[in-house]
DSSP file (Angstrom, degrees, kcal/mol; ACC not computed):
  #  RESIDUE AA STRUCTURE BP1 BP2  ACC     N-H-->O    O-->H-N    N-H-->O    O-->H-N    TCO  KAPPA ALPHA  PHI   PSI    X-CA   Y-CA   Z-CA
    1    1 A X              0   0    0      0, 0.0     2,-0.8     0, 0.0    19,-0.1   0.000 360.0 360.0 360.0 126.7   24.6  175.0  299.8
    2    2 A X        +     0   0    0      1,-0.2    19,-0.3    17,-0.1    53,-0.1  -0.714 360.0 144.2 -83.0 108.5   23.6  178.0  297.6
    3    3 A X        +     0   0    0     17,-0.9     2,-0.5    -2,-0.8    18,-0.2   0.335  32.7  93.5-136.2   9.8   21.7  180.3  299.9
    4    4 A X  E     -A   20   0A   0     16,-2.9    16,-2.9    32,-0.1     2,-0.5  -0.926  65.7-137.8-104.9 124.6   22.4  183.9  299.0
    5    5 A X  E     -A   19   0A   0     -2,-0.5    72,-2.6    14,-0.2     2,-0.4  -0.723  28.3-172.9 -80.7 126.3   19.9  185.6  296.7
    6    6 A X  E     -Ab  18  77A   0     12,-3.0    12,-2.5    -2,-0.5     2,-0.4  -0.973  11.5-178.6-126.3 132.2   21.9  187.7  294.1
    7    7 A X  E     -Ab  17  78A   0     70,-2.2    72,-2.9    -2,-0.4     2,-0.5  -0.998   8.8-166.7-130.5 137.0   20.7  190.1  291.5
    8    8 A X  E     +Ab  16  79A   0      8,-2.6     7,-2.1    -2,-0.4     8,-1.7  -0.990  17.5 179.3-120.6 121.3   22.8  192.1  289.0
    9    9 A X  E     -Ab  14  80A   0     70,-3.0    72,-2.5    -2,-0.5     2,-0.3  -0.968  11.7-176.0-128.5 137.4   20.9  194.9  287.2
   10   10 A X        -     0   0    0      3,-2.7    72,-0.2    -2,-0.4     3,-0.1  -0.756  47.4 -98.2-117.1 170.9   21.9  197.4  284.6
   11   11 A X  S    S+     0   0    0     70,-0.4     3,-0.1    71,-0.4    71,-0.1   0.784 124.0  48.0 -59.1 -24.5   19.7  200.3  283.2
   12   12 A X  S    S-     0   0    0      1,-0.2     2,-0.3     0, 0.0    -1,-0.2   0.842 122.4 -27.9 -84.8 -35.3   19.0  198.0  280.2
   13   13 A X        -     0   0    0     -3,-0.1    -3,-2.7     3,-0.0     2,-0.8  -0.988  65.0 -79.5-168.1 168.3   18.1  194.8  281.9
   14   14 A X  E     -A    9   0A   0     -2,-0.3    -5,-0.2    -5,-0.2     3,-0.1  -0.820  41.7-173.3 -81.2 112.6   18.2  192.3  284.7
   15   15 A X  E     -     0   0A   0     -7,-2.1     2,-0.3    -2,-0.8    -6,-0.2   0.883  62.5  -3.0 -79.7 -41.0   21.5  190.6  284.0
   16   16 A X  E     +A    8   0A   0     -8,-1.7    -8,-2.6    -3,-0.1     2,-0.3  -0.984  47.7 178.6-156.5 140.8   21.3  187.8  286.6
   17   17 A X  E     +A    7   0A   0     -2,-0.3     2,-0.3   -10,-0.2   -10,-0.2  -0.921  36.0 136.3-141.8 115.2   19.0  186.7  289.4
   18   18 A X  E     -A    6   0A   0    -12,-2.5   -12,-3.0    -2,-0.3     2,-0.6  -0.970  56.1-109.3-156.9 160.9   20.2  183.5  291.1
   19   19 A X  E     +A    5   0A   0     -2,-0.3     2,-0.3   -14,-0.2   -14,-0.2  -0.914  50.3 167.1 -97.4 124.0   20.8  181.7  294.4
   20   20 A X  E     -A    4   0A   0    -16,-2.9   -16,-2.9    -2,-0.6   -17,-0.9  -0.811  45.0-125.0-134.1 170.7   24.6  181.5  295.0
   21   21 A X  S    S-     0   0    0     32,-2.0    15,-0.5     1,-0.3     2,-0.3   0.915  86.5 -15.2 -81.7 -49.0   27.1  180.6  297.7
   22   22 A X  E     -DC  35  53A   0     31,-1.9    31,-3.2    13,-0.1     2,-0.4  -0.994  50.8-155.6-157.1 150.6   29.1  183.9  297.7
   23   23 A X  E     -DC  34  52A   0     11,-1.8    11,-2.6    -2,-0.3     2,-0.6  -1.000  10.1-151.4-130.4 132.6   29.8  187.0  295.6
   24   24 A X  E     -DC  33  51A   0     27,-2.8    27,-2.3    -2,-0.4     2,-0.4  -0.923  21.1-161.3-102.7 124.2   33.0  189.1  295.8
   25   25 A X  E     -D   32   0A   0      7,-3.1     7,-1.9    -2,-0.6     2,-1.6  -0.858  22.3-128.0-113.1 137.2   32.2  192.7  294.9
   26   26 A X  E     -D   31   0A   0     -2,-0.4    20,-2.7     5,-0.2     5,-0.2  -0.602  38.8-172.6 -82.6  83.4   34.6  195.5  293.8
   27   27 A X  E >   -DE  30  45A   0     -2,-1.6     3,-1.7     3,-0.9    18,-0.3  -0.338  36.3-113.5 -73.6 157.9   33.6  198.1  296.3
   28   28 A X  T 3  S+     0   0    0     16,-2.4    17,-0.1     1,-0.3    -1,-0.1   0.743 120.1  43.7 -64.9 -22.3   34.9  201.7  296.0
   29   29 A X  T 3  S-     0   0    0      1,-0.4    -1,-0.3    15,-0.3     2,-0.2   0.214 133.8 -59.9-105.7  14.0   36.8  201.1  299.3
   30   30 A X  E <   -D   27   0A   0     -3,-1.7    -3,-0.9     2,-0.1    -1,-0.4  -0.469  69.4 -56.2 128.6 161.7   38.0  197.6  298.4
   31   31 A X  E     -D   26   0A   0     -5,-0.2     2,-0.3    -2,-0.2    -5,-0.2  -0.396  51.5-175.1 -69.5 147.0   36.7  194.2  297.5
   32   32 A X  E     -D   25   0A   0     -7,-1.9    -7,-3.1    -2,-0.1     2,-0.4  -0.997  18.4-133.3-144.5 146.6   34.3  192.5  299.9
   33   33 A X  E     -D   24   0A   0     -2,-0.3     2,-0.5    -9,-0.2    -9,-0.2  -0.783  15.7-158.8-100.0 142.2   32.7  189.1  300.0
   34   34 A X  E     +D   23   0A   0    -11,-2.6   -11,-1.8    -2,-0.4     2,-0.3  -0.982  16.7 164.9-124.5 127.0   29.0  188.6  300.7
   35   35 A X  E >   -D   22   0A   0     -2,-0.5     3,-1.6   -13,-0.2   -13,-0.1  -0.811  52.3 -65.0-126.0 170.4   27.4  185.3  301.9
   36   36 A X  T 3  S+     0   0    0    -15,-0.5   -32,-0.1    -2,-0.3    -1,-0.1  -0.275 122.5  29.1 -55.2 140.3   24.0  184.6  303.4
   37   37 A X  T 3  S+     0   0    0      1,-0.3    -1,-0.2    36,-0.2     3,-0.1   0.479  82.8 155.1  87.3   2.7   23.5  186.4  306.7
   38   38 A X    <   -     0   0    0     -3,-1.6    -1,-0.3     1,-0.1    38,-0.1  -0.314  52.9 -98.5 -62.9 146.0   25.9  189.3  305.9
   39   39 A X        -     0   0    0      1,-0.1    -1,-0.1    35,-0.0    33,-0.1  -0.377  46.8-100.1 -62.6 141.5   25.2  192.5  307.8
   40   40 A X        +     0   0    0     -3,-0.1     2,-0.3    31,-0.1    33,-0.2  -0.374  61.0 135.1 -65.2 139.9   23.1  195.0  305.8
   41   41 A X  E     -F   72   0A   0     31,-1.5    31,-3.1    -3,-0.1     2,-0.3  -0.963  38.7-135.9-170.6 170.3   25.0  197.9  304.1
   42   42 A X  E     +F   71   0A   0     -2,-0.3     2,-0.3    29,-0.2    29,-0.2  -0.991  24.3 165.6-137.0 143.9   25.3  199.9  300.9
   43   43 A X  E     -F   70   0A   0     27,-2.2    27,-2.7    -2,-0.3     2,-0.2  -0.973  34.9-106.0-150.4 162.1   28.4  201.0  299.0
   44   44 A X  E     -F   69   0A   0     -2,-0.3   -16,-2.4    25,-0.2   -15,-0.3  -0.543  36.9-123.8 -84.9 159.3   29.4  202.4  295.6
   45   45 A X  B     -E   27   0A   0     23,-2.3     2,-0.3   -18,-0.3    23,-0.3  -0.731  11.0-149.4-101.4 150.9   31.3  200.2  293.1
   46   46 A X        -     0   0    0    -20,-2.7   -20,-0.2    -2,-0.3     2,-0.1  -0.798  44.7 -83.2-104.7 161.5   34.6  200.7  291.4
   47   47 A X  S    S+     0   0    0     -2,-0.3     2,-0.3    19,-0.1    19,-0.2  -0.444  85.8  92.4 -61.6 131.7   35.2  199.3  287.9
   48   48 A X  E    S- G   0  65A   0     17,-2.3    17,-3.1    -2,-0.1     2,-0.5  -0.972  71.7 -49.2 171.9-159.8   36.2  195.7  288.3
   49   49 A X  E     - G   0  64A   0     -2,-0.3     2,-0.4    15,-0.2    15,-0.2  -0.900  30.6-145.1-113.2 130.0   35.0  192.1  288.3
   50   50 A X  E     - G   0  63A   0     13,-3.2    13,-1.8    -2,-0.5     2,-0.6  -0.738  19.1-151.5 -78.0 136.6   32.2  190.5  290.3
   51   51 A X  E     -CG  24  62A   0    -27,-2.3   -27,-2.8    -2,-0.4     2,-0.6  -0.964  10.2-164.3-115.4 117.5   33.3  187.0  291.3
   52   52 A X  E     -CG  23  61A   0      9,-3.2     9,-2.5    -2,-0.6     2,-0.7  -0.895   6.5-165.3-109.6 119.7   30.3  184.7  291.7
   53   53 A X  E     -C   22   0A   0    -31,-3.2   -32,-2.0    -2,-0.6   -31,-1.9  -0.904   1.0-170.1-105.2 108.3   30.8  181.4  293.5
   54   54 A X  S    S+     0   0    0     -2,-0.7     2,-0.3     5,-0.4    -1,-0.2   0.887  71.6   7.7 -67.5 -40.5   27.8  179.1  292.8
   55   55 A X  S >  S-     0   0    0      4,-0.2     3,-1.9   -35,-0.1    -1,-0.1  -0.926  95.5 -78.8-137.5 160.7   28.7  176.5  295.4
   56   56 A X  T 3  S+     0   0    0     -2,-0.3     3,-0.1     1,-0.3   -54,-0.0  -0.389 118.0  14.8 -59.4 134.3   31.3  176.1  298.2
   57   57 A X  T 3  S+     0   0    0      1,-0.3    -1,-0.3    -2,-0.1     2,-0.1   0.364  97.4 127.5  84.1  -6.6   34.7  175.2  296.7
   58   58 A X    <   -     0   0    0     -3,-1.9    -1,-0.3     1,-0.1     2,-0.1  -0.429  64.6-106.4 -80.8 158.9   33.7  176.1  293.1
   59   59 A X        -     0   0    0     -2,-0.1    -5,-0.4     1,-0.1    -4,-0.2  -0.462  45.2 -96.1 -76.9 157.6   35.7  178.4  291.0
   60   60 A X        -     0   0    0     -7,-0.1     2,-0.5    -2,-0.1    -7,-0.2  -0.468  19.5-144.3 -80.9 146.5   34.4  181.9  290.3
   61   61 A X  E     -G   52   0A   0     -9,-2.5    -9,-3.2    -2,-0.2     2,-0.4  -0.902  28.2-146.6 -94.6 134.9   32.4  183.1  287.4
   62   62 A X  E     -G   51   0A   0     -2,-0.5     2,-0.4   -11,-0.2   -11,-0.2  -0.863  20.7-177.6-112.9 142.9   33.4  186.6  286.6
   63   63 A X  E     -G   50   0A   0    -13,-1.8   -13,-3.2    -2,-0.4     2,-0.4  -0.991  24.9-133.1-133.4 124.8   31.3  189.5  285.3
   64   64 A X  E     -GH  49  85A   0     21,-2.6    21,-2.6    -2,-0.4     2,-0.3  -0.650  29.9-177.4 -80.5 128.0   33.0  192.9  284.6
   65   65 A X  E     -GH  48  84A   0    -17,-3.1   -17,-2.3    -2,-0.4     2,-0.4  -0.888  13.4-161.6-123.2 154.9   31.0  195.8  286.0
   66   66 A X  E     - H   0  83A   0     17,-1.8    16,-1.4    -2,-0.3    17,-1.2  -0.995  54.2 -18.1-138.1 135.6   31.5  199.6  285.9
   67   67 A X  E    S+     0   0A   0     -2,-0.4    15,-1.1    14,-0.2    16,-0.4   0.355  82.8  84.6  60.5 163.0   30.0  202.2  288.1
   68   68 A X  E     - H   0  81A   0    -23,-0.3   -23,-2.3    13,-0.3     2,-0.3  -0.749  66.0 -67.7 117.7-158.9   26.9  201.8  290.3
   69   69 A X  E     -FH  44  80A   0     11,-2.6    11,-2.6    -2,-0.3     2,-0.4  -0.907  21.7-149.2-136.6 158.5   26.0  200.6  293.8
   70   70 A X  E     -FH  43  79A   0    -27,-2.7   -27,-2.2    -2,-0.3     2,-0.4  -0.999  14.3-169.5-129.3 136.2   25.8  197.4  295.8
   71   71 A X  E     -FH  42  78A   0      7,-2.8     7,-2.6    -2,-0.4     2,-0.5  -0.990   7.5-163.9-130.1 127.3   23.2  196.8  298.6
   72   72 A X  E     +FH  41  77A   0    -31,-3.1   -31,-1.5    -2,-0.4     2,-0.2  -0.935  32.0 140.4-106.0 127.1   23.2  194.0  301.0
   73   73 A X  E >   - H   0  76A   0      3,-2.8     3,-1.6    -2,-0.5   -36,-0.2  -0.768  67.4 -66.4-147.7-167.7   19.9  193.5  302.8
   74   74 A X  T 3  S+     0   0    0      1,-0.3     3,-0.1    -2,-0.2   -37,-0.1   0.789 129.3  53.3 -59.9 -28.8   17.4  191.0  304.2
   75   75 A X  T 3  S-     0   0    0      1,-0.3     2,-0.4   -71,-0.1    -1,-0.3   0.495 117.7-108.0 -87.4  -3.9   16.6  189.9  300.6
   76   76 A X  E <   - H   0  73A   0     -3,-1.6    -3,-2.8   -38,-0.1     2,-0.5  -0.907  60.4 -21.5 118.5-145.9   20.3  189.3  299.7
   77   77 A X  E     -bH   6  72A   0    -72,-2.6   -70,-2.2    -2,-0.4     2,-0.5  -0.922  49.2-174.7-112.2 127.3   22.7  191.2  297.5
   78   78 A X  E     -bH   7  71A   0     -7,-2.6    -7,-2.8    -2,-0.5     2,-0.6  -0.990   5.2-165.7-120.9 125.0   21.6  193.6  294.7
   79   79 A X  E     -bH   8  70A   0    -72,-2.9   -70,-3.0    -2,-0.5     2,-0.8  -0.952   2.0-167.1-110.9 119.4   24.2  195.1  292.4
   80   80 A X  E     -bH   9  69A   0    -11,-2.6   -11,-2.6    -2,-0.6     2,-0.3  -0.898  20.2-179.6-105.3 101.8   23.0  198.1  290.4
   81   81 A X  E     - H   0  68A   0    -72,-2.5   -70,-0.4    -2,-0.8   -13,-0.3  -0.762  38.3-136.7-108.0 148.6   25.7  198.6  287.8
   82   82 A X  E    S-     0   0A   0    -16,-1.4   -71,-0.4   -15,-1.1     2,-0.3   0.862  94.0  -3.0 -66.7 -35.8   26.0  201.2  285.0
   83   83 A X  E     - H   0  66A   0    -17,-1.2   -17,-1.8   -16,-0.4     2,-0.3  -0.987  63.8-167.4-153.4 155.3   27.2  198.4  282.7
   84   84 A X  E     - H   0  65A   0     -2,-0.3     2,-0.4   -19,-0.2   -19,-0.2  -0.983   2.1-174.8-147.8 133.6   28.0  194.7  283.0
   85   85 A X  E       H   0  64A   0    -21,-2.6   -21,-2.6    -2,-0.3    -2,-0.0  -0.984 360.0 360.0-133.3 122.2   29.8  192.3  280.6
   86   86 A X              0   0    0     -2,-0.4   -24,-0.2   -23,-0.2    -1,-0.1   0.475 360.0 360.0 -77.0 360.0   30.1  188.5  281.2
């Protein structure tokens, strides 16, 4: 069941806004996975790949990001990246 609200935003545009199962984020202190119900927190990003799992058991869609922040909150996961390339 796709139940995590995920947004990826760059200074130029909203790259993606979707309901997904899980996102693996390249945090500055290591990769971390976010699913619905994750504890709130904020971290900086390192250059790397976001891995987006649309449904349980599906393979990941990857988007390369550089710089920025990730915030997990009541509304889901928001990634504010300096740049993003699918």
